[in-house]
N, C-alpha and C positions, 0 to 999 in steps of 0.2 A: 493643421488647419483647424480653426475654432469650430465648436459644435454649432454655433449660430450660423456660420457660413454654410456648413454642410446641410443644415436644416433648410436654409434658403435655397440651395441648389436643388434639393429634392422637391421642394414645393414648386419650383419653377418648371421642373421637367420630371414629373412623377415617373418612377421606374420600378420594375420588379427587382428586388435585391439579388435574386438568383439568376437574373438574365444577364449573360455576359455582354451581349450587344448593348443593353441599356447601360451597363457600367461603362462601356467604352464611350457612349454618348455623354454620360455624366462627366467622364474624364475630360472630354473636350471642353466642357464648361469650366471645369476646375482649372484647366490649362490657361484659360483666358482670365483667371483671377489672381495670377501670381504677383500682380502689382501691389497687393496688400488688401487689407480689410478696412472699410469705412465704417465708423461707429454709427453713422446715420443710415446704414444700408437698409435696416428693417423698415423704416418709414419710406425710404426712397423707392422701394420696389412694391409699394402697396398703394397705388393711386385709387382714389375713391373711398367709399365707406366700407366696402367688403374686403375681407382678407382673400388671399388667393384660393384657399380651400372653399370658402363660402361662395365665391364668385363662380367657381367651376362645378358646384354641386347641382344636381337635378338634371332633367332632360334625358337624353339618350347616352350620355357619357362620351368617352373618346372612341370614335368608330371610323374616323376618316384617316386614310393613309396617304402615301405619296401619289398614287394613281388617282384616288378620289379628289385630292386637292388640285392636282394638275387639270383634271377634267372640270373641276369647279371653276378654275381660273379661265380655261379656254372657253367653257360654256358661258361664263359671265361676260367675257370680252366680246365674243362673236354675237352680235345682235343686229339690230336694224341699221346701225351706223354705217357699216361697210356697204350695205345695199342701197342706202338712201342719201348719205351726206356728200359723196364725191362731187355731185353736180353743184351743190351749194358752196362747197369749198372752192371749186373751180370758178364759180361766179364771183366769189370774194376776191381771190388773188389775181384772176384775169388770164392765167396761162397754165398750160399743162405742166411745164417744167416746174413752175413755182408750186403748183399743187402737189406734185410728187415729192418735191423737197420738203414740203410741210409734213407729209406722211412720214418721211424719214426722220425729220426733226422730232415729230411726235413720238416715234419709236425710241429715239435716244432719251428724250425727256421722260418717257414712261419707265425706261430702265433705271434712270437716275432716281425717279420717284420710288421704284420698287426697292432699290438698295436702301433708301432712307427708311421705308416701311419695314424692310427686313431687319434692319438694326433695331428699330423700336419693337417690332414683333417678337424678336428673340430675347430682348430685355424684359418685355412685359407680355408673356404668352397667354393673353386673356382675350376673350371675345369683346368686340366693340370697336376695334380699330382706332380711328382718330379720337374717339371719346376717351379712351384709356390714355393715349399719349398726351393729349391736352391736359388731362387731370394730373398726370405725372409731373408736368413741367409748370403749369400755371395754377399753382395751389392757392394763391391769394389774388383777389377776393375768393373765398371758398365758394365753389359751385358755379361761379360766373362762366368759366369756360365750358362747363358741362351744359348749362342752360342755353348758351348761345349755339353750341353745336346741336343741341336738341331741337331748337327752333328750325334750323336748316334741315336736319334729318327728317323731322316730322312733316313740316309744311311743304318741303320740296322733294320728298322721297318718291314722288311719282316718276322722277327721271329714271329710277332704276328699272322701271318696267317698259321703257321706251313707249309710253302709252299712246302717243299721238300716231306714230307710224304703225306700231304693232296692233293697236286696238281701233284705229280709224282707217288708215290706208288699206290694211289687209281686208277688212270686210268690204270696203268699196271695190277693191280689185275683184273679189269673188262675185259681187253683184253684177258688175259690168261684164265680166267674162261669161256669166250665166245669162246675159241678155236682159237683166232687170235694171230698172232705174235706180241709180245710187242716191236715193233720197237721204238727206242729212240725218234725219231722225231714225231711218232704217239702219243706217251705218252705226249711229250711236247706240241703237238698241242691241245690235249684234256685239258691239264692243263691250257694253256693260255686261251682257250675258257671259261673254268670254272671261272677263276679269272676275266676275262672281264665281264662275266655275273654277277658274284658276286658284283663287284663294281657298275655296272649299277643298279642292284636291290637295293643295299644299298642306292644309290643316289636318285632313282626315286620312289621306293616303300618300304620305311623303316619300315612299320608296318606289313609286311607279316609274319605270322606263327611263331612268336617268341617263345611264351610260349610252343607251341606244340613241337617244335624242341628241346628246352632245356629239357623239360620233357622226350623227346625221348632219349637224351643222358643219363639221369639218369636211364631210363628203361634198356638200353643196359648194363650199368655197374651193375645194380641190377641183371640182368639175369646172368651175369658172376659170381657175388658174390654168388648168391643162388645155381647156378650149382656147384661152388667150394665146398660149404658145402655138397652137395649131393655126390660129388666125395670123399671127406674126410670120409663120412659115409661108403664107400666101396660098394655102390649100383650101380656102373657103371662098364664099361668094363676096366677101368684103374686098372692095376694089383696091384700096391703098391702105393697108394696115399700119404703115409707117408714117402716114401724113402728119399725125399729131406730134410726132417726135422730131420732125424737122422744124427748126426754129422754135423749139419747145418753149422758150421764155418770152416769145413775142407777145406783147400786150400785158405784161406783168404789172400789177399795181405797184405804186410807189408810196402808198399810204399805210402807216403802221396800224391804223384802226382796222383796215381790211384783213391784215395778217393776224391781228389779235383775235378778231371775231372768228376767222377761219380756224385758228389754232384751238379755240374752245371746242369746235366741232370735231377736230382731229382727236383731241384728248378725250372727248366724250366717246368716240368710237373705240379708243384703246381702254376706256374705263373698265375696271373689273379685275385688273392685276392685283389689287389689294383685297379682294373679297375673301381670301383665306384668312386674312387678319381679323375679319369680322366674326369668325366662327371658331377661333382657336380653342375654346373650351371643348370642342367636339373633335379635335385633331389628336391622333396618337403621336406621341413623341414630337410635340409641336415645333420645337427648335429645329431639329433635323429636317422635319417634313417640309416646312415652308422655305428653308434654304434651298431645297431641291426643286420643289413644285413651282415656286415663284418664277425663277428665270426660265424654267422649261416651258411653263404655260404661256408666258408672254412671248418667248422666242418662237414657239410654234405659230401663235396667232399673228404676230407681226410679219412673219415671212408670207403667210397667206394673204394678209392685207395688202402688202406692197405689190405682190404679183397680181392680185385681183384688180387693183387700180390700173396696172399696166394693161391688163386684159380689156378693161372698159375703154381705155383710150385707143387701143388697137382696133376695136370693133366699131367705134362710133366717132363721128366728127365732133369737134369741139362745140359747134352750134347745136347739134342734136342733144348732146349731154346737158348743155345749159337749159334747153327746153324741157328736158325730161323730169325736172323737179326731183321728187322722192322716188322715182321709178327707174333709176339708172340701170338697175339689174334687169328689169323687164326690157328696156331698150337694147341691152346687150344680147339677150336671148333672141329678140326679134330680128336684129341685124344679122346674127349668125345662123339662126335656124328657120327664120321665116315667121309670118304672122300667126299661123296656126300653132306653131310650137311656142311662140311668145304667149299666146292666150293660155295654153295649157300649163306652161311653166309659171306664168303669173299666178294662176290658181294654186299650183303646187307650192310655190314659195309662200304665198299668202296663207295657205293652210299650215305650212310649217311654222309661220309666226303664231297663228291662232292656236294650233294644237301644241306647238312647242311651248308657248307661254303657259298653256294649261297644265302641262305635265312635267315640265323640266325641273321645277323646283321641288326638291325632296330632300330627305334627311341624309341620304347617302351621297348626294351630289347637289348641295344647295346652290341656287342661282342667285341673281341679284335680288329678286323679290324676297327670297328666304333670308339673305344677308341683311336686307333692310329690316325685316321683321325681327331678326336677332338683335340688331342695334336698338330698335325700339324697346325690346325686352330688357336689354342692358341698361337703358336709360331709366326704365321703370324700377329696376332693381336698385338703382343708385339713390332713390328716395326723392326725386324731383316730384313735387305735387302734381298729379295728373287727374283729369276728370274721371269720376267713377272709382277712384282709388287705385293705388299701385299694385295691389294684389292681383287684380284682373290682368293688367297689361304685362306683368312680370311672369305670369303663369304659363304653363304648357297645356292649359285646358283646351279641349276635353280629352285628347288622346294621351297626354303627358309625353309626347314625342316631338311636338312641333309648337312653336310660339304662335298659335292661332290668333290670340288677341292682337299681337303685333302685326299680323297680316291684315287684320281689320283696319288698323290705322293706315296701312298701305292702300287698302281698298278705297277708303273714304277719299283720300287725296287724289287717287287716280280717277275715280268717278267724277269728281268735281272738275278735273282738267278735261275729261272727255266731253262733258256737257257744256261748260261755261265759255271757253274762249272761241273766237271765230277760227275755223279750221285752216283758212288760207294762210294765216301767219302763225298759227299756234305752234307748229313743230319747230321751226328755227328759233322762234322767240323763247319757247320753253327751254330749249337746249342752252340758249344764252343765259336765261335767268337762273337756271340751276347751276350752270357752270361758273358764274362769277363768284358767288359766295364760297363755292368749293375751292376756288383758287385762293381765297383769303384764308380759309381754314388750313389748306395745305401749306401756305406760307408760314403760318404760325407753328405748324408741326415741324417744318424744316428749321425755323429759327430755334424751336425748342431743342432740336438735336444739337445745334451749335451750343446752346446753353448747357446742356448736360455734359457735352464734351469738355466744356470749360469748368463748370461748377462741380461735377461729380466724375472726375477722371477715373476713380477706382470702381465705379459701377460695372459689374461684369457685363461684357458684350460678346455673346456667342457669335454674332455676325459683325464683322468689320471689314472694310476694304482691304483686300490682300493683293499681293504681287504688285502690278503697276497701278492698281486701282486704289487710291487713297481717298479719304473723306472729301478733300477739296475738289476732287474730280466728279463727284456726283452731288454733293451738297451745294456747292457754290453755283453751278449752272442752274440747279433747280430754284434757288433763292432769287438769282438775277432774272430768270425767265418769269417767275411768278410776279415779281415787282413790275416788270415791263407789261405783262398781260393785264395787270390791275390798272395801270395808267393809260395804256394805249386806247382802250375803248372810249375814253373821254375826248380823244383828239378828233376833231371834226373831219369827216371824209370830204374829198374834193367837191362833191355835189351836195353835201349835207344830208345824204340819204344812206341809212344803214341797210342791212339785209332783211329787215322786216318792215318795209313801208306799209302804211303811212305812219307807223310808230316812230318816235324820235330815236336816233341811233344810240343814244346814251340811256334810254329808258330801262333796259334790262339790268344795267349796272345799279341804277337807283333802287329798283325793286329788290334785287339781290341784297343790297346793303340794308334796305328797310326790313327784310326778314330777320337779319341779324340784330337790328335795333329792337325788333319785337322781343327777341330773346333777352336782351339787356333790360328792357322794361319789365318783363316778367320776373327776372331775377331781382330787380329793384323792389317790386311790390312784395315778393316773397321774403326777401332778406331785410329790407329796410322799412317799407311802409307798415307791414304787419306789427313789428315790435314798437316802432316809434310813434305811429299814428293810432293803431288799434289796440296797442297794449298787450299783444300776445305774440308768441313765436312758435315755430314748429320744431320739436325736438326729435331727432332721429332715433329709431329703435329697430331691431332686426327681428324678423319672423321667418320660420321655415314653412314653406308650403307643402301640401301632401306629397308632391313628387320629389321633394328634397331641395327644390330651389329656395335659396335664401334671398329675401327681399328686405330693403330698408323702407320702413314706414315712418310716418310723421305723427307724433302725439302733440296735442294742443297744450301749451303751457302759458298761463297768464302771468304777466310780469308784475 
């Protein structure tokens, strides 16, 4: 085998030459390259401006193993979605049976998506996730895919913090349970204080309490699941725990818009299975690790999710769940344990959101906020012109362990969303707005994998469908589903009203598309207007920061 290919393999999966296990893992990659060597391989495996070694330099180095990445994925997926969205999903599709089927469909689609991301992640084991995969496929026009992705990631990155429920609903629950008036600005004040504390903790004390809090999430869901089994056995005060499962599909909607909108919320609840791909620069033996941690993390969470939904429907009537809004978990506790227990457990869960949000994100177990900050850092390292200069946003200042400036970007967008929109419609509308452009990006990633399979068949692929699972069984369903989900929201519902009245049912789609158009316009100004109208361009150059991070900067060149 050529020296070039050996160098490529070692750069993709850095190993200790004396480590027999590492040699075995390297041998796996070699085994998948016996189809031959592509002369264009060197350029094909280097998306973006930085080489592999430059991109992975700086920060804390590789310190996340299989257990850490599994906890990362489980902790990132389990959020407010499972505790708040079941009522909204039920309201959209109209029946318990259709609601449960959507959760199962969301599970299958999430696994299909996971397999696509695993194939990309093992081909390009670098931090950044979709940013890297889009850059690897859509190379022309240069930087267009990166800038469009950046617009979505920066403008809409508040979705990763579940900011509406976590930072608005939780403070409101605490105030009401304490007998205080839940004044809107009091709630917002608590929310802003929490998110500021969260970002500060993430930036200055990233190792605090990660595994304990992730396990705490699992324990809460297990408690709901086991309680649901007890309810179904008939040994609680719930009169008829099987009522919702008789004629479960009665009242099901026959409008595709309803199912598309509900599926956005289901997929939002499952979101997080790709979070390990965002921080691969920090993962030990990244190829092997994500192949194990990805399916394991998603499998654990999905089982808990489906059983939790069954528990909700066993303990409450359909009408009560529809009335509960974003407090379906509180309704469950009240029906099973009584009003006093409901109040205590509401505070308990709300504090879990508040405190969990504050201390969950850390270097040993990054959560969604940390992942978002890492993506922001990778975008800055790529050389996209950003306010105040790329050195700031690409750095790990001040601790050299966490991307604190990237967390500031996350903080700004989250505070805006907490303050600006009316809270009555903010939560479901923001889920929809952030979900729509994500589906567009995901579709382009999936189509990109089709393209690489066709155009670069000799590109080494450490993960590829095996046994009965071939590419068509997880790529085709994902592509077809994404296309339907992009079209269906524009189909008028029977009553002309979406799930965020009085806003038009199609408004969230238009806003999501508008965010991506903003990215295109930014790229056009940067790449076209500057050279042809103003007579200068920005030439990239590389610089190494004090902690070893390599960043691409732009120098002004007059034409």
